[in-house]
N, C-alpha and C positions, 0 to 999 in steps of 0.2 A: 345312503346310496341305494338306488333302486335295485330290485331283484334281478332285473334283466341285465344290468351292467355287471353285477357281481358274478352271475353265472357265466358271463363271457370271459371275465378275467380269471380264468382258472389257474391251476398250478403250473400248467405248461407255459401259458403266456407270462405268468409272474416270473418263472425261471428265465424266460427269454429277456424280460426287462432287466432282471438282475445281471444277466450275462452282458447285456449291452452297456449297462452302467459301469460294470467292472472294466470293460474294454476302454471306455472313454476315460476313466480314471487312470488306467495304465498308460494311455497315450498322452494324457495331460501331465503326468508326473514329471517327466524329464524337463518340460518347459518350465514348470513351476520351480524345480530344483535349481535350474540355471539362473532364473531371474531372482530367486531368493538369495543366492550368493552375491549377485550383482547389487541388489538392493541393500544387502547387509554391508557390503563394502562402501557403498555410497553413504549409508547411515553413519558408519565409523568416520568416514572422511568429514562429514558435516560436524561431528562431535569434535574432531581435532581442529578443524578450521573455525569452528564456531560461527558458521554462516547464519546470517540473520535476514529476515525479510526486509527488503528496502522500501516496500510500499508503506507510505505514511497514512495512518488513520487518525483522524481528529476526534471522531465520536467514540465514546466509551462502548466497549463490547458488553452486551447484556449477558449475565450468567445464564447457564442452562437451567431449564425448568427443574424443579424439585421432583424426584421420582414419585410417581403416583399422582401427579397433577391431572385432574380431570378436565378434558377439553370439551366434552359433549356428553350429556346424559338426558334421556327423554323416553317416554313411552311411544313406541313406534309399532305400526301394523306391519308385520313381516311374514313372508311366505315361508313356512317351516317345511324343509325338505323331508324331515323324518315323519311328519304328519300329513304331508301332501295337502296342506290347507293354510289359509291365512290365520294368523294368531297375533295377539298383542304381546310384544316382548319389550323388555327394558334394555335399551342399547346404551352402552358406556364406551367412550373412547378416551384413553389416557395419553400420557406423553410419549408412550412407545408406539402410538398411531395404530394400534391393533383395535379392531372393532369386536367387542364382546357382547354377546346376547344372553340375557338372563331371563328366567321365567317371570320374574316380577321385580319390582323395586325392593320389596322386603327381602327377597332372596339375595339380591346384591348387597344389601346392607348387612345381612347376616354372614357374608363371606362365602356364599355357595359357589360351586364350580359353574362357570358359564356353560350354557347349552352349546355355544359355538364360539370360536375365536378365529377371526380372519385377518390376515395381513394383506391388504389390497395392493400388493406390489404389481406394477405394470397394469393396473386396472384402468377402466374408463367408466365415467359416470354419465348417465343419460337421464333426461326428464321427458324425452320424446319417445313414444312407442315405435314410431317409424324408424328413427335412427338406430335404436337398439336392435330391432329386428333385422335391419340391413346388415349390421356387423355380425350378429349371431349366425345368420344364414351364410355369411361369407366363410365362417369357420366351421361350417357343417356341410362338407361337400357330399350331398346325397346322390349316390349313383343311380338310384331308382326314382328320380324326381318325377312328380306327376303334376297334374293341373290343380292340385289342392292348394288352397290359399296358404302361401308360405309366410304371410305377415301375421298369422294368428299367434298370440303370445302363449308362452308356456304356462303362465299363471296370470289370468286377467285380474287386475287390481280392483278391489271393491270400493275404493275411494278415488276422488277426482284427481289428485296430484301424486303421480307415481315417481319413483326413483329406481333406476336400474343400474346395478353394478356388474359390469362385464369384466371377467378375468380370463386370461388365455388358457390356463390349465386347471382352473378350479371352478366349482359350481358358481353360477351367477346368483347374485342377490337381488331380491325383489322387495320393495318397500312402498308404502303409500301413506298419504297424509290428507287430512281434511282441510288444511289451509295452505295457501301458497307460501306464506312466510316460513312455516315449518319445513316445507319442502325445500325452499331455497337455503335455509340454514343447514339442513342435513346434507344436501348435495355439495354445498361449498365446503363443509367440514371434511367430507370424504375426499374431495379433490386435494385439500391440504395434506391429508394423510398420504395420498398416492404420491404427491410431489416430493414430500420429505422422504418417504421410503425408497423412492426410485434413485435419489441422488445423495443421500446422506453418507453412504459408504464411500463414494468417490471423494468426499471431503476429508477423509481420514488421512493423516500425515504419517502414520506408522509405516515402516518399511515393509512389513508383511502385506499390507494392503496394496502398496505400489508394486510389489513383486507379483501378487495375484493378478492385478489388472494387466501388467505387461505380459504375463504368461497367457492370459486369455487372448490378448491381441495377436501374439505370435502363433498360438494354437489355431486360431481362425484363419490367419494368413496362409498357413500351410494348406488349407482347404480352399483357398481362393477367395475368401471373404475379407474384404478390406473395409475398415470402419466398423468397429465392434460396439458402437454406441447402442444399437438396438437390443443387445443381449445383456449389457452391463447395467442392470436395474436391480436394486435390492442388495442383499449382502452376498458373501461369497458362496454360501450354500445354495441360495436361490439362483445365482448366476450360473453356477456349474450345473445345477439341475435343469435349467433352461437349455443349456448346451446339449445335455443328454436327450431331452425331449425333442429337440430339433432333429436328431437322428432317429428317434423312435417314431415320431409322428407319421412319416410316410408308410412305414411298415404296419402300424396300427390301423391306419385308414384303409389300406389295401386288404388287411386281414379281417377286420371286424365290421366295417360298414356294410359290405354286401350281405352279411348274414343277419342283419337286424330286420325284425318284422314289426308290423303295427303301423299306427298313424305317424304322421311326420313329427308332431310334437312329442309323442312318446319316444320315438327313435332319437330325437334331438336331446331330450332329457337323459336318456340312457347313455348317449355318446358323451355328454358333458360329465356325467357321473363317472364313466370309465376313465376319462382323462384325469379327473381328480384323483381317483384311486391309484392310477399309474404314477402320477406326479408325486403323491405322498410317499409311495414306495421308493421312488428314485431319490427323494429328498433324504429319507432315512439312511439309505446306503451311501449317498454322497457325503453326508455329514460324518459318517464313520470313516470313510476313505480319506477325506480331507484332513481329519484329525490325525490319522496315522501318517499322512504325507508331511504334515507340519512337524511332527515329532522327529521324523527322519531328517528333515532339513535343519532343525535346531541342533540335532546331534552333529551334523556335518560342520556347522558353523561355530561350534563351541571352541574349537582350536584356532579359528581364523582371526579372532579379535587381535591377539598379540602379533600375529604374523602381518596383518594388514597395517597395524600401527608402526611396526618396525620397517616395513617396505613401502610406506605410503608414497614417498617421493618416486621410487622406481615404478610403482603402479600407475601413478598419475602421468609420468613421462611416457611410459609405454602406451597408455591409452591415448594420450595426445598425439604420439607418433602414428598410431593406427588411424586416428581420426584424420590426420593430415593426408595419409595415403588414400583413404576413402573419399575425402573431399576432392582430391585430384581425379579420382576415377569418375565421380559423379558430376563434376563441374559442367562438362559439356552436355551430356544427355539431360540432366536436370534443368539446365538453363533452356534448352530447346523445348522441353515439355512445359515448363513454366511460361515461356513466352507464347506458346501456342494455346495452352488450355487453361491457364490460371490467371496470369497477369492481366489480360484484357477484361476480365470479369470481376476482379476483386473489388474495384471501386464501386461498381454497380451493386454488388452483393452487400457491401458495407452500407451503402445508402438505404437499401431495403431493410437492413438490420437496425440502423440508427434511428429511423423514424419511430417505429413501435416501441423499441426499447427505451428511448429517451422520453416518449410520451408516458410510458408506465412509471418511470421514476419521477416524472414531473407530477403525476397524479398522487403519488405517495407524498411528495412534498406538500402539495395543496391540502391533502387530507390531514396531515399533521398540523399544518398552520391553522386550518379550520377548527380542529378539535381544541387546540390551545387557545384560540381566540374565544371560543365558547366558554372555556374554563375561566379565562380572565374576566369576561363579561359577567358570568355568574357570580364570581367572587366580588366584583365591584358592587353588584346589587345587594348581596347578602352580607358580605364582610364576615363570613362564618368560616373559621379556620378548620373545624371538624368536617364541614361540608367540602372544603377545598381538598382536604386529604382524601376523602372518598372519591372525588373527581380525579385526583392523581392516580389512585389505585385503578380506577376504571381506564385511565389513559394508558397505564402499563399493559393492559390486556387488549389494547387496540390492535396490535399485529396478529393476535389470535382470534380476532373477530372476522370470520370469513365473509360475512355479509358486507361489512364496510370496506374490506380490502378487495372485494370482488370487482369493484369498478376499476381499481388500479390494475388488477390482473387481466382484465378484459382488454386493456390497451396492448399488452404484450401478446395477447392471442391473435392480434392482427398479423403476426409474423407468418401464420399459416397461409394467408392469402398472398403475401408478398413474395414468398419463397417456394411457390409451387413447382417451378421449373428446375429446382436444384437436383431432383432425382434424375432428370434427363441429362443435365449438363455435368453434374458431379455425382460421385458415388455417395450421396447423402440423401436419405429418404425419410429421416425421422426428425422432422422439424418440431414435432410436439415435445420431444425431450429438450430441445433448445428453449422452447417456450417455458417449460417447467423450471429449468435452471434459472432463467431470467426472473421468474416469479419468486423463486426461493431467495435470490439476491435482494429483490424488492422487500420481501418480508423481513429479512435480516437487517436491512438498513432502517426500516421503520422501528424494529426492536431497539436498535442502537440509539435512534433519535429520541424515542420516548424515555429510554433509560437515562440518557445523558441529561435530558431536560429535568427529570425528577431529581437527579443527583445534584445538579447545579442550583436548583431552586430550594433544596432542603434547608440550607442555612438561613433562608429568608422567610420561613413560614411562621416564625414566632414573633416577628416584628409588627410594626403598625400596619394597618390595612393599606394605607396609601403607599408605604414603601414596598409592601408585598406586591401590590398591583404593578408598580413600576418595575419591580424585579421580574415579574412574569413576562413583561414585554421585552425587557433586555435579554433575559435568558432565551426567549423564543428567537430573537434576531441572531443571537450568537449561535444557537444550535442550527439554525437555517444556513448560516455561513459554513459551518462545519459539514452540514449535510451536502451542500453544493460541492465541496471539495471531495468528500468520500464518494458521492454519486459519480463524479467524473472518473475517479480512480477505478471504481467497481465496473463502470460501463466499459472503460478501455480494456480492463482485464477480461471482461465477458466477451467483448467483440474480438479480442485477440484469440481466445480459446475457440470461439465459434468459427472464425475464419480458418483457423488451423484444422478443425474437425471437418469443415466442409471441403477444403481444398486438398488436404494431405492424402486421403484415400485415392484421389485421382492420380497424384504423382506416384504413389506407391504401386498402384496397379500398372501404370505405364512403364515403370522401371523394372518391375519384377522379372519379366522374361529375359532381360539382358544382363541385369546387374546382380540379382540374387544368386544365380548359379556361380558367379565369380567370387562369392564371399569366402568360400572355403580356402581359397589361395592365400588369404590374409591371416589365417590362423597361425601360420609359421612366424608371424611378426610378434607373437605373444610368448613371453617366457613360460616355460612349463609350470613353474611355481605359481604363476598368476593366471593360469588358464581358466580357473573356476571363477575368478573375480572380474575378468574382462571377457565379454562375449562379443564376437564380431557383429552379430545380428543387432545387438543392443546399440553398439556404437554406430552402426549403419543407420538405424532409425533416428538416433540423435542428430547425426549429420543432416539427414533429410529435413528434420524438423527445424534445425537452425537455419538451413537454407531458405525454407519457406517462411520462417519467422521474420527474416529480413524484409521480405515482400509485404508481409502483413503489417509490420510496424511502420513501414514507409507509408502505406495507405492510411493507417490510423493517424500517423503524425501529420499528414497533409490535412486530414479532417480537423485535427486539433488546431492547426495554424489558422484554418479558415473559421474557427470558432463555431463549427457545426454543432448544433444542439447543446451548446454550453459545455463543450469538452475543453478542459484546461490543458495547456501544454505541460510537458514534463518539467518539474522543478518550480512550478508556480507556488509561491509562498503566500498563504492567506494570513490576515492579521489575527485570526482566532485560533486558539489552541485549547485542547481539552484539558482543563485543570479542575481542581476540586471545587472552587467557588469563584464568584465574580470578583472577589477582593484579592485573589492571588496575583502576585506580581509576576510578570512574564519577562524572561530574558530574551533578547533578540537572538535569532537563529545564528549559530556560529560563534557566539560569545562564550567566554569562560566565566562561570559564576564565581569562581574562587580568585580571579585576578584582581589586584588592588586597583583602587580608583586613582587616576592621575589628575593632578591639579597644576594649573599654570602658575609659575613663579612670578615674583615681582619683576625680575629681569627676564623677559621672555626669551627662552632658549629653544623650547620645543613645545609644540601643541599636540597633544595626543589625538590620534585619529586623523592626522593630516593626510591628504590625498597623495597618491603616487603620481609619477610623471605623466601617466596617461589620463589624468582627470583634469578637467577644465576649470576655469575660474568660477563658473556657475556652481560647481559642486563645492568649491571652497567657501562660497558665500553662505552655504547652509550649515557650516560647521558650528558646533556649540562648544564653547570654551568655558571651563569651570575656573573662575579666578581663585587664586590662592590668597593667603593672608598678605596684606600690603607691607612692604619694607618701610623702615623709618624714612619719612620724607618722600616716599615713592607714591606712585599713583596706582590705585587698586585696579583700575580699568585699563591698564597699559596693554596687557595681552589681548583682550578683545578688540581694542582699538587697532592694534597692529594687524590682527587677522582681518578686520574689516578693510583697513587700508590696502592690505595685500590683495584681497578679493577684488577690490575695485580696480587695481592696476592690471589685472589679468595674468599675473604671474602664477605659476604652478608651484613655486617653492623648490624646484629641482635645480641643481647647479647648472645643468645643460641649458635650462631655460632662462638663466640670468644674463644680463648684459655683460660683456667682457670685463668692464671695469668693476662689476660687482661679484664676479666669480671668485671663490676662494682659491688660494694657491694650492699647488699639488702636494706640498710636503712642508711641515713645520713641526718642530719639536713639541710633543705633548706636555713634557714637564715645564717647558718655558711658558706655554699657554696657561698652565695652572698657576705658575708664579705671577704672571701678569694679572690674572683675575684676582688673586689674593691681594696684590698690591693696590690695584685700582679700587677694590671695594673698601679695604681697610683705611687707606690714606685719604680717599675722597670723603668717606663718612666721618673721619676724624676732623678734617678741616671744615666740613660743611655743617651749618646749623640751620634751623628753620627760617631765621631771618634772611640768610643768604639765599635760600631756595625761593623765598618770596620776592627776591630782587630781580627776577628775570624780566627783561624788557621786551616790548613787542618786536624789537629787531632780531630777537633770537628765534623767531618762528622757523627760519630756514634750518637751524640746527635741530629743532624738534621734529620737523618733517623728515630730516635725514635719519634721526634716531628711530622714528616709526618705521621707515623703509627698512632699516637694518633689522629691527625687531621682527618685521614680517617675514624676511627671508629665513630667520632662525626659527620662527614659529611654525612656518609651513614646511619645514624640512621633514623628510621621512623619519619614522620611528627608528631611534638608534638601537642597534643590537647590543647585548651585554658585552662589555669590553671597551677598549680604547678606540672605538670607531666613532668619528665625528667629523664635522666640517672643520677645515683648517683655517687659521687666521691669515688674512691677506697682509701683504707687506705694509708696515707702518711707515708713513712719510715722516720726514724730519719735523721737529717741533714747529708748529705753525705760529705765525705772529698773531697777537691779539687783534681781533677785528670782528666784523659781522659774521655771525655763524659759528664762532668759537667761544666756549665758556671762558670768561676772563679769570675765574678763580681756579681753574684746573691747572695743577702744576705740570711741568714737562715730565716725561718718563724718566730722564736721568735723575731728576730730583726725587721722584717716587722711589727709585731704586736706592738712592743714597740714604733714604730714611729706613730702609730695611737693614738686615744684618750685613756686615762687610762682605761675607762670602757670597751671599745672594746678590748683593749689589755688583760685585765684580763679574759674576756670571751673567747677570742681566745686561750690564754695560757692553760686555763682549758680544752678546747675542744681538743687541740693538745695533751695535756698530756693524756687525756682519750683515744684518738685514738692510741697513740704510745704504749700503754700497750700491751704486748704480741707480739710486732713487733721486730724481731731480729735486732741487731745492725749491722752496716756495717762491723765491724771488724770480726764478726762471720760468715759473708756470704762468699760463694765461689766466684770466679771471675765472673762466669756467673750471679749469683744472684745479686752481686753488680752492674754489668752492667745493669741488668734489673731494679733494684731499681733506679739507676741514670737516666735511660731513662724515667721513669714515675714519677719522683719526682715532676714535675710541671704540672701534668695532672689535670686540674680543669674542671669540667662540672657543670654548675649552672643552676638554673631555668631561662628559656628563654621565654620571652613574644613572642607569635607567630607573633605579628605585627612587620614587618620589621622596621618601623620608630622608635619604642621604642628601638630596639637593636642598631640602628644607633645613637640614642640620648645618650645611655650609653657610646658608644665609644667616641663620641665627648666630653662628660663630662670628661672622663678620659684624653683625650688629653689636654683639657684646664687646668686641675689641675696639669699637669706634669711640668708646669713652676715654681711652688712654692711648698709649703708644701701640702701634700695630705689632701683632705677634704672629709668628708663622707656626 
C-alpha cells in the first residue's frame, strides 16, 4: 500500500471503520439468530421425513478435485505494487481458486510463502485497456476532475497482450504476455475462478448457509433493497464485509477524496489502496464477530432438537395454518400485481433466456462429441491401449480447459444483450451473475459427461481393438442420451430460479407498503413454545414464492410441451440409465427386481401383465407370454394362441366387456369349483391316451375355437389378488348329446362325480342339480343355442393361488394321479 493511502487511514478513521462494522454486526445479529432457528427446525424436519431430491440425474457425478490440484501455473509479467514496477512472477492457481504469486518457480517448489494471495471474488477480467479504464473511472468519483486524460493507465504494460483484473474493494491486478494464446489462457482461467468463487457458497446445502442467506435477504429488505443477488458473492465473511463497505463507502468518499493531492493516476492508485486497507480491516472484524454469533446460535439450538422432534406435528400444523391465513391475505393484491407487472412479460423473458442458455448447452454437447470422435479415430489408427488411456486422462481435464470451454461460455454471454431492459421493468440489474451461474452448470454437466464416459468405457479397454472401437461409439451414444435428459432437467431448474429471481423483487417491493406492516398481527397465531421456530416473515416469503412459482412453472411447462429448445416434459423416461457398464441388465422403471417370474400354465387361466379395462386390443396384441411346461397330451403353445386370438377379437378381457352369454355368474361356491377342476383333470387324463388325442376329426374345429375363446377370456383377466378372488364359473347346461362340437369321449359330470368318493359325489350331485334348475334342455334349444352350450360346457374357472409354483404343483399332482384311480 502506498504511503499516501496509509497516512490518510489514520487511527481516527480506523476507529470509525471498526465502530461502523460493529454496528452492522449488531443489527444483523437478530436476523441471523431468527433464521438460524428456522433453518435448524427445517433441517430436523428433513431428517425426520427423510426428504429426497426428486430430480433424476442419469449422468454420474464427478467427484471433487483432490486438494492441492493445480489448475494453472506459468511465468507471468506482473505489476508489483510493493515495487511499483513490472516484474516476472510465478503465478499458481489451485483448486481453491486463489491466485498466488511467487518470486520464482524455484521458490514455489521449495514451499516459500507467496508474495501475494488474491481471491478474485466479484472481480472482472479485461483484455482491453479502454474497457478497464472506463470501469475504473466509474468507481473513482474525482470531485476535482480536470481536462487531464482520464484514460491513462495506472501501469502501462510493457508487452503487447495485457490482462486487467478489476476488484471492487481490492487493488487491481495488471499482467501482460508476449503471445495471444498465453493471454487467452490466463484470462479464461481467471474468469473460471471468479465464477466459482461467486456462486459456490450458494450451492451449499447446510442449514447454516441457508440461514445466513435468508438473514442477508431480510436485513436488506428492511433498508428497502429487494433482490440481494448483487451482494451475495463469495463466502459469508466476504458477503457481510461487502454489506459493511456499502455503508462505509459514501462516508469515505466524502471524507477522503477532497483531501487527495497530486496527479489523477496517483490519486486513483491511492484511493484503491485505501479501499483495500479498509476492506481488509472490515474482513478481520467481521470474521471474529460472525464466529461469536454462530457460537451463540449453536448454544440456543442445543436444546431445540428434542423439542422439535417431539412437537413436529404441532409445529407443521401451526405453520400450515399460518400459511393459509397469509395466503388469504395476499391472494387479491398479489394477483393484481402479478397480472399487471409480471404475467404479461414472463413468456417473453423466458424466450430471451431459452435461446442463449440452450445454445450454450448445445455447444457443450457438440464439444464433448467432437472430443470423443477424435479419441475414437485416433485409437482406430494406432490401436494403442496406452495411448488411449492418455487420451482419456486428457478428456477428463476437458471441463478445466478454459480455452476449449470458452466457446461454450460465450453463447451464454449473449444473455447480457437480450436482457438489457430487465433493470427498468424489474428490480433485477445483475444479468452477469445469471450468466455466470449458467456457465457453472455447463461446466458441471461437461464434468459429469466425461466422467461417465470414462467409467462406462473402463471395462472394455483391455479387449480386442475392434471391440474397443465399437464400445467407444456405443458408450458415446449412451452418454449423449443421458446428457440430453440431464441438460433438460438442469435448464428447467435454471430457468425456474432465474425467473423467480427476476420477478420476485418486483412483487415484494409492490406489496411491502401494504402487507408487511400487517405481519405482526399474525404472530398471535403461533404458540409461544414455537415462536422461535416459526417466523411470520419467513412464512410470508415462502407464500409469495409459491404463488409466483405457479406462474413460472406454467410458462416453463408450456415451453416444454411445445418442445422449445429440446426441453423434455416432466416424467419423460429415457431408455438409458447410468449403470456401471454396458453389459449391466436394466430393470424397467416401476418393476420389482425381487418379484418372481410368472409363467403361463398348460391350461391358460391367467396371463401375467394383462391390460386393465381401459386398455384396447392394440395393447393386448403386444403382450409377451412366457409358456410353461406342457402338460401330458397338451399343446405348449396353447396360452400364446389364446392371447393372439383374443387380441384379434378386440376384447379387453374384462367381465364388463364380454358378451352377456360369456359373462361369469355373480356368485358360485369356491370349494365346488375346486372340486370340479380336480375331477375334470384327474378323470379325463385317466381315460385319455395319446391315441385318443390323435383321433380328433376335422369336424371338431368348432370345439377347438370355443376352447380358444374361453382360454382368451381367462388369459386376459386382470391379475388376481392374493386370496379367493377370481372369476366365477357360469352355470353349466345339462349334459349335451354327442354331436358336432362335443368331444365324444368326455363322460358326463354325474359319471365323473360317481367315480370320486361317495361323499364328494353326493355333494357334487346336489350342487349340479341346484345349478341345473331353470336351465333349458338341449332339445328345447335352437341350433345356435345348442352350439353355444356345447362350446362352454367345459369352461371351469377356479380359485388360483397367485404363486406360480403352487399352480404348477397342482398340475403335477393331476398328472401323477392320471396313471391310476383319481385321488383327492
